[in-house]
C-alpha positions as CSV (number, residue, x, y, z in Angstrom):
1,M,75.0,66.8,75.3
2,A,73.1,69.3,73.4
3,E,74.9,72.0,71.2
4,N,73.6,74.8,73.5
5,E,74.8,73.2,76.6
6,E,78.3,72.5,74.9
7,N,78.4,76.3,73.9
8,N,77.6,77.3,77.4
9,I,80.3,75.1,79.0
10,L,83.0,76.5,76.6
11,E,81.8,80.2,77.0
12,G,81.8,79.8,80.7
13,L,85.2,78.1,80.6
14,F,87.0,80.7,78.4
15,L,85.2,83.8,79.6
16,H,86.5,83.4,83.2
17,E,89.8,85.0,84.1
18,K,91.7,82.0,85.5
19,P,91.0,79.5,82.8
20,A,91.9,82.1,80.2
21,R,95.1,83.1,82.0
22,L,96.0,79.4,82.3
23,L,95.7,78.8,78.8
24,I,97.9,81.8,78.0
25,S,100.5,80.7,80.7
26,A,100.7,77.2,79.0
27,K,102.1,78.8,75.9
28,T,105.4,77.6,76.9
29,P,105.4,73.9,78.4
30,K,105.4,73.9,82.1
31,Y,104.5,71.7,85.1
32,A,101.0,72.0,86.5
33,T,102.5,73.4,89.6
34,Q,104.1,76.3,87.7
35,L,101.0,77.1,86.0
36,A,99.0,77.1,89.2
37,K,101.4,79.6,90.6
38,E,101.5,81.9,87.7
39,V,97.8,82.1,87.6
40,D,97.4,82.3,91.4
41,C,95.2,79.2,91.5
42,T,94.9,76.2,93.6
43,F,96.7,73.1,92.4
44,S,93.6,71.0,92.4
45,H,91.6,73.6,90.3
46,T,94.5,73.8,88.0
47,V,94.6,70.2,87.3
48,K,90.7,70.1,86.9
49,L,91.0,72.9,84.4
50,L,93.8,71.3,82.5
51,E,91.9,67.9,82.3
52,Q,89.1,69.9,80.7
53,F,91.6,71.3,78.1
54,R,92.8,68.0,77.5
55,K,89.4,66.6,76.8
56,M,88.8,69.5,74.3
57,G,92.1,68.7,72.7
58,L,94.0,72.1,73.7
59,V,96.7,70.5,76.0
60,V,98.8,67.2,76.2
61,F,100.6,65.8,79.1
62,K,104.0,64.6,78.4
63,K,105.7,62.5,81.1
64,T,109.3,62.3,81.3
65,G,110.5,60.2,84.3
66,R,108.5,61.6,87.3
67,I,107.8,64.9,85.7
68,K,104.5,65.6,83.7
69,M,104.8,68.6,81.5
70,V,101.8,70.5,80.0
71,S,102.0,71.6,76.4
72,L,99.4,73.2,74.1
73,T,98.3,71.5,71.0
74,D,98.1,73.4,67.7
75,D,94.5,74.4,68.5
76,G,95.3,75.2,72.2
77,Q,98.1,77.6,70.8
78,E,95.7,79.3,68.5
79,I,93.0,79.9,71.2
80,A,95.8,81.0,73.5
81,N,96.9,83.5,71.0
82,Y,93.4,84.8,70.5
83,L,92.6,85.2,74.1
84,E,96.0,86.9,74.7
85,G,95.2,89.4,71.9
86,L,91.7,89.9,73.5
87,V,93.5,90.7,76.9
88,T,95.8,93.0,75.3
89,K,93.2,94.8,73.4
90,I,90.8,95.2,76.5
91,T,93.6,96.4,78.6
92,N,94.7,99.1,75.9
93,L,90.9,100.1,75.8
94,E,90.9,100.5,79.6
95,K,94.1,102.6,79.6
96,A,92.7,104.8,77.0
97,Q,89.3,105.2,78.8
98,K,91.4,106.2,82.1
99,N,93.4,108.7,80.2
100,K,90.3,110.5,78.8
101,E,88.7,110.5,82.3
102,N,91.9,111.9,84.0
103,P,93.8,113.9,81.4
104,Q,97.4,114.9,82.9
């Protein structure tokens, strides 16, 4: 795969709402079902995204008995923190803009 193609895949993955929210939600270990509910995403789509994250080295699956937990790797945790900060910053900018447009 060419470098440009790989960059486009990564940008497309993390610049969409659900993959970003999924990675942020996985900051604490959870089941795939829990993550799907938190992100309001189908289970099959959640599993597909988690498999992409696993291939990228961002999550690991830990099986305990019949339960498979999803946990972030160090790289996954770092990216989730960056994404969370970005979301917070954008939200604050949107609130400030609304306050300028509609002063009380």
